[in-house]
N, C-alpha and C positions, 0 to 999 in steps of 0.2 A: 733591292732595285735589279741586280742581278737575276735575281728572282724569277722577276715580272717580265722580265726582257726575253727569259727562256719561255715562261709561258705563253708571251708572243709568238715566237718565231714557231712554238709546236702551234699554236693555232690557226698560224700562216698556213706551216705545209700541211696539215689534215684541210684546211679550207682547200688547196693547191689537188692534193689528192681527190678529194669527193667531186670535186670542177673536174679534173681529169676522167673520174669516171663515170659523168654526166652525160648523155648522149646530145644535149639537148632541148630533147623534145619530151612532150609529158602525154600519155596517152587522148589529153583532152586535146591539146592541140594538134593531133596528128587524128584524133574522130571522135571530132568535136559532136559530129550528127549521132552518133551510136550514146551518147549523154543527151541528146535530144529526144530521141526516140525511144531508147530504153526497151529494145525490145525481149519480150522475155521467151517466146516459143519459137523456135529456127524450122527449117525444112531445109534439107541437102537436097539440090537439084544433082542426079545423074553429070558426071564430068563430062566434056568438050574435051576432045581427044584428038591435038593438033599432030600426032607422029603417027608410026606405022606399026608403032606395038599395040597388038589391037585387045590383048587384052588389061590393057594400062586403065582403062575406065570403070569395069568391073571391080579391079581389082581395089582402087584409090577409092571408092565408092563410101565401100564398109569400112572405111579408117579416118574420115574426117571426122567423123562424129565425136571420137572420144577427148580429143582438147579443147573443142564445146563445151561439152557437158560438168568437162574438170575447169571449167573457167566461170560455170553456175548458170549454164543457161539449159533449156527445155528442150531435145534434140527431140523431132517427130522419129519415129523408129525407120529410117532407111531403108531397111526391105520391104514393111508393110506400106510405106510411101511408093517405093518401085513398083509395085502391085494395082497402086490406083493409077501412078502417072501412066505405065501402060494401056491400062484399060481404058484410060481416057485420052488415050495417041498425045503426050505431055512428054515423052518417054526423052525424047531430044529437046534437049537446054539449048542449043543453038535459036530453036524457035522464039525463046524470052529474054535471052541474054539480053538484047536492044529493048524491047519491051514494056508492056506491065507485065506486073507479078501481081498486081491487087486480085487478081479471082484466087491467086495459092490461099491470101487472106480468107476469103471469104469459104472458099471449098477445104482446108485445111485448120481455120484459124490461129493460119502463121503469123509472127508480126514482121519476119523476114526472112527471105530465101538467099540461100548458100550458093553462091556460082563458082565453080572451081574450072579453068583452062590449063589440062596438061599442054606443056608448050614441049618439052622434053623429057622422056624415059628411058633409059638408056644404058648399055654398057660400053665404059670410056678407061682403056688404060685396064690398070688395077684395080676399077673401081665404076659406082655407079652413079650418073648423073642426072637431077631433077631439075626442071623449074617447071613452077607453077606459079599459074595467077589466080587469085582471089579476090572476089566480090560478094557483099551481102548487101542486096536491095529489101527497101522496106515496101511493104506491101500494105502500108497506109499510104505512101504518096511516090511511089516508087523512085526514090532518089538510093544513091549509093551513100551508106554509111560506113564503107569498110573495103577498101583497096588495098592488098599489097600481093607482090610477087616474093617469092624463094628460089633463089638459085641455087640448089645443092649436092655439092661431091660427097658421096660415100666412098672412102678410100678404105680400100679392103687391102692395102698393101702389106708387107711385112714390116712388124716394127723395128724401127732403127735405134731401140734405148740401146743394145748391147754394139759396141762396139767392135768390140772382141771376136767376135766369132768369125770363124770360115770360112773364106769364101762356100767352101762345098754344102757349106749350111748355110750361106748369102741364096745359095743358086736353090736350094730346095724351101727355102721360105718362099720365093717369088714366084714358084710352080706352085705353091701347094695356094698363093695367095689368088693366081691366075685361076683354079679351079674354084677355089672358096666364091670368086665371080662368077662363074657361070652357073653354079650351083645357089647362091644367093637370092630369095624373093626380090624383086623388085618392088616389094612393098615393103622393105623393113626400109628403105631411099625416103619413100615417099611419107611415114609416117614420122620421120625424123623432121621433114620438110614444115609436114602440119605443124607438127610441134613449136619449129620457130615463128611459122605464119602465126600462130593466134594467141603467142608468148604472152605478148603485149595489148591481145585484146579487152578493151573495158570490162571488169567482169558483171557478171548476169547476177539477175538477184536472187538465185539459190548459191551465190558465194557472199562468204563473210567477208570479202571485199568491197559486197558492193553498194556504190553510192560514196566510197571512200576513196576509191584511187586515181581521181581524175591527173593529180598532179606528179603520179607514179612515173619514171623514167620507162620512155616509149623508142622501141628499135626507128629506124628510118624505114621509109614504106618499101623501098627493095634492098630485100636482103639476100648476100651472097654469101657462102660459106661452108669449109671444109668439116668434116667430122667423121672420126673416125667409127 
């Protein structure tokens, strides 16, 4: 009897721990239209840059495809697509963000179009802050099937693990961190933000979990995170 009570208590503790780890969201509940549409081929549009960082648009454009490919989608080569978009006067994604994207399905054979909006991308303190908004629109229905924002701060400050270091060493660390912040390419922060944005996107046709991940935990739509 006593052993049974212990087992029940342990089971209750495990259940509580699993409940604490759960976000309360699933991929199906967050992105049901992704499961309705089952897009296979994605076209990435040039980012919409709402910052004063003139290089942000080109730097971000080439970093978006990796997490999507890893999630099991076929992504049309951004570099090849860019040439076509420029030749067709379609380089400015702003023109299509609120309009129809069906022509991209006809022209590129894409099932969906990926838009990104750069709201923030700048140095802040001893780090870099980025805020990116992504939506994916179906070329079949023009509906938004994925929508997420990531507010990410890349902390380049000194490591605080060693509390016994001298004041001089700490000051040197601060100086080195400031230099690192000045020299670190902002693309590093953008890549990390992209990884968070697409970390729980429903898996595509070329991923082993395709069609099996609808009940997998998902994050909130708006993510705010600090990473080292």
